N, C-alpha and C positions, 0 to 999 in steps of 0.2 A: 261588090255589089253591084248591081247593073246596076246606068242611074237613070233609064227607065222606072224601075224600082223603085228607089228610094221619092224622084217626082212625083208617083204615085201614093206611097208615104204622107210627103208632104201635102202633098194636094188632100187626102181624109181630113186631118190632121185642123188645114185649114178649114175646108168648108164642113165639114162632117164632127169635126171636133169643134173649134167652138164655131162654125158656123157664120163664119163672118157675113155681117148685111155691109149694102152701099156706102162706104165713106163714115162705114166706124176707126174707129185707132184699134191699132194693135199692139201689145207691148206681149214680147221675146225676154223668158228666162231661161240662163243657161251655160253648164261650163265650156272652157274650149279646147271640148272633147273634138265636134265634127261640125269644125267651121265650114263648110260646105255643102254638108246639107242644111247646115240653118238659113245660107244664101240662096237653098232653093226652097227652103219655105220661105221664107216672107216674099219671094219673089211670088208664088202660091199666093201667099197672102193678099200680096196685092192683083193679083189675077181675078180674087176672090171678091173687089171692087174697096180695099182698105184703101183710106187715106194719107196714111203713114203708118209704117212701121218702125218699131224702137224696141233692140236689142238693147239685154243687162248679165253678162259673159263677167261669169264668178268664179272662184277656179280658190279650191282648195288649202295650197299652201300659202298664200295670201293670206289669208283667214287668221293660221294661226302665226301666219307675222304678224297681226293686225293682235292679235286679241293677245302674245307678247309681250305688244310694244306699251299696245295703251293703255289708258290707265283705266280702268273702273268708268267712273265720271268720261271721260270720251264716249270709250262703250254703251255708258247707257243713256247717251244725250242726244235727243232725233233736232238735229240743224232746222235750220230755219229753210233751207232751199229745200230739206228735205219734205215738210209740213207744208211746202206753195206746192210740190210733187205732188202728196200723198188728198193733198185737197182736190187738186186737173181732176184725176183719177175718178172724185166721187161726183165731178160733174160733170164730165166726158162718161166713165164709167167704158173702158175701153178693153177689149177679149183680151184675155191675160191666157198666157200660153207656155209649160211645165216643162223644160226639155229632162229626159232627168240625163246623167251620165256619171257621176262622180263613185268614186273606189269607195267602197263599203268599209273597208279600213283608216281614210282618206282626215279625218282627226283621230289617228289616236296620238296620246300623250299630250290631249289642248290641257290648260285648264275649266274643264267644265264646272266649277263651282265659278268662275269668270267670268261664263257666259252664259252660265244659269241667272247672274243675278244683275248681268249689264241686265237679259231679257225682260227680268222684271220691273227692271225701271223703266225701259223700253217703252212693253205692253200697253200700260195708262194714256196713253200721249196716243200710244197707236188704235188703241180699241176703236174708239169715234168713228175716222175714220174706218174700220173693219166692215162699221154697224151700220153705219149709212151704205155703204154698198153689197151689200148680206144679200143675198138669189135674187142681184139686179140684171149684171155681169155675165157672161159668156164667161168659161172659162173649161184647160182642156192641159192633164198630163199623161206628155207619152214619154216614151224612154229614143237614146241614139249610145249607141254602144261609147263606152269609155276608155280608156286602153287594157284601166289597172281594174277592173267591175275588170273587162274578158277573160283575162289571169286570173282571175279570181275562182271563176266557173273556168273555165280549162284554161288551168297550170302548166296540165302537160303539151300545151301548141306551143309556136312560135305566137310573138303579138295582132302579128297580120293575121293568121287562122283563124288564130281565138274573140280576134273582132269581128273576122266573116260570122265565123257561127254563131258567135252573137247578136250578128245583123240577122239572123235567119230563124235563130227564135225569136229576137221580139216581133218582127212583122209575121211571125205563123204568127203568133197570140194573139198582134193585131189585127190578123183576120184583114190581110193586104194579098188577097184572093188574084183572079184575071179581072174581076168586079165588084172594090170592098164595099163602096157602093150599099150595092143589093145586099150584100152581108154581114153588114153589120143591121140594114131593115129588116132584115129577118132576124139577126137577132137578139138588135130589141122586141123585136115580135114578142121572142121565147118570153124573155125577160118580163115585160106585161104583162101577160097570162097568164104567170106566176105567182110573181104582185098583187094580181088582180086574186084569186084564190086566197093566199091568203091571209089579204084583208079581208075577203069573204069570210072567214070565221073569227072578225072580232076576238084574239087574244090578248089577255090582258096577261098570260107569263107563258115565259122559253124554257122550259128546263133540260141544261147541258150536263148529261153522264156518258162518261167514257172510262174506258177500260184502264186508264195512263192516272185516272184516282179524279177528273175533273167530276163535281161535284152540285152543279152549280144553278139554284135557279133569280132570276131576271124579270123582273115588270116592265109593264108599256101602258105605256099613258092610250087612255080611251080613246080622246081627237086623234094619233100616230096611226099614218100606216107606213104600209113595206111601197121601198121607190126602190127600179132598179134600170139599170140604159139610160136613158136621153135622159133627158130633164129640161125643163120653161125655164126660162127665166121672166123677173117679174115688169119686162119690155115683151111678155110674147115670144120671143124665141129662141127656138130647143132648140140642142144645142148636149155633146157628147163628154161627160168633163174626166171620166177620166177611157187611158185606150192604150193595154184592153185593159177591157170590167166580165164580171162572170157573178156577181152580187146579188140580190134583194136581198136592201136592205136597212132599219132603222133603230130611231131613235126611240135608246128603251126612256122613267121613271130616271130621273133621279131620287138612290135613293135609297128604289128596289132591285136591290142584289146579293144574294148572299149561298158560301158558300165558298170555294175554293175553285179554282183554274188554274191550267198545265195548259203553259206553251206550247207547239207545239214543231217554227223555227226559229229558229235564228233571229231578233229586231232589229232591227238596222235604226239606232238612236245619235244624228247629231253626227256621222262620220264614226258610228265603234261600232261592235256588235253585244249585244247580251245576247246572252244564251243558256238557255237549260234552267227556264223559270217557273215561278209561276205566284199568285195575287192570290190573293183570301178577300172576300170579303164580305163588311157586315154592314144593316142598315144603310149599303149602295155604295162603303164607302170603300173602298182598298183600307188593308189597315195593317195587313203583312204583306210583304211576296220577302219571294230568297231570290239567289240566280247564282248559277257556280260559275261562271261567266260574268263581271260587270255590272253588282247586287248594287254596289254604289249609286253606281249612273241611273237606274231604276228607283233608289228611290228618292233620288235628285229631280228622276220629273214626275214624278210623282206629288213631290209637296212642290210644285213650280209654282203656283198659288191654291184655291181652296178646291174651284171646281175640281183642278188634273188628277184625284183619289175617281174620281165616282165616271161610270161608262156617259157616254155619249152615244153611240153605235153596236145593234146587234146587226153581224154581214151575212147570208144564209149563199155558203160556196164547198159545189159536189165535188168529194175528191174525184173527180171522173172530167174535174170543170181538161177543156185542152192544155192549159198555163199547170196544170197538179198530171196529166200525162203525157205533158215534157222530158217526166223526170230531171230540175232539172230546180234548181234551190236558187232565186235570183240574190238574195239578199242584198233585195229593194222593194221595198211593202208593195209598191206599187204592183208588182208582178204578185211578190208572193199572198199577195194578201186574195189575189181573185184564184189561188190553187188550193183556197182553205178558206172554213168559215175562222172568222173573225170576230172580236171587241175593237174596240177601240175606250182607250181613257179620255179625258178630254172634253172638248166640244160638244152637243150633241146639233141634229141637224131642224135647223126652223120649220124648212121647207116640206119635209115631215108630217108638220100637225095638217091636215086636213079644212084647208079654207084660209090657208098661213097668211095670201093675199090680205087677206080682212081684218088681220092681226100685225098688232107690237109684235116687232120682239122680246119686248117684256113681258107679255100675256104669251107667247111660245113660250116664255122659261118661267114662269107661273106658273103651268100644266105642267111641265118636268123634264124641260127639254136644258141640261146642261146646260152653262157656258162655261169657257175658261181658256186662256191664253192657248194651249196643250191640245191638239187631237192629232191622239196617238194609235196608230193603227197593232193589232199582233194577234196570229193565228194558232188558232184552239181548235184545225180538225185534222180530221184523219182517220181510216178506215175504224175505229174504234170507237168511233160517235156517235150516241144518237139522240136526238133533240126531243121531245115532247112537246105542244102547247095546249096550256089549258084556256080556256074559250068561256066566252059570258060567261055560258050558259051551266058551266061547270065540266065544260065534257075534257076528257081527254086524246087530244091527234096529234097522230104521229108525222115527227116532218120530218127527220134524218132519222133511218139509218145504216150502221155499219157505216160513214158518211156519209150517203147520195139519200137525194131525194128518195122521203116515202110515198110521194104522190106522182 
């Protein structure tokens, strides 16, 4: 891939993704797959005005070794230096960039029970720091190719060519064109206009019906609104949290979901794939799940805490989105969630509440925003899905027909 194109992508992440302001700190979290691109990205962060850039590398084989050899007590402990770093993040509010590239099957065989128990021990300590930063900083998730990930998508190609093909797919879906900044400005306008129409309807329920058996009704929070594309932090800085993105999303009201929904794409969760699964809801809670592959992992996911079995997001994405039309199954939520309508189990978004900046997190949650240690998106959209909205005045308005926008 040409260095000029990769630099344009790095500039897009730094200036349109997190929108670094002069003097801000930046933290980049990534795997070991593309160190030269990380170098480009760090350079672009400094050119955008960053005061300090820190890179935290991770590596799936090391994660497996840590889980195998550390005791549960050790894994579940937050060291004092970790707390000091978290407090620094609360005080400074650095921009956060997450570069995904990991192998979708990279943690196969890991002790999931041990990992889950350790996460449950750590979460009560982490939660106050996370809540203190909620909606206050800029962040962006983007992607670079990993060799194993590329071979998963293009198994028939040599490794080098597979990586090149994945680069092409990432850059296309991320709208890295001759003028990516202008492309993103136009894309954000389109998503903003769609959200404005949805919000004008005063939706109280979304009703999903699919030819695959999906039959689900989800209740909305009257004070909530659809959002999409770029967002504005509580510091007043506009940024784009996902590159790419195609969704208009909202957080539903906890406790209001009835029926069954069938996933239409595999779910990559903690380095393993959950495939061909369904979730049945009663009184808003996932009470029954089935999967052809990794059903036990799905059951563990929805039992991570009390909120893990409730919905935190409803997102609308047409089947003719650029990612969907690429014909690729990415095995990575950042992309696959933007190829199809999806739901998320776990935490909702406080910033979907109108006037959230004048409310506390507890006040937003009291209105019905779900709270959980997880937020896991799973895809339910396909060309056989219809969605209707029931409005505050009782009208039934078509939103999707055969997987596409009905307006």
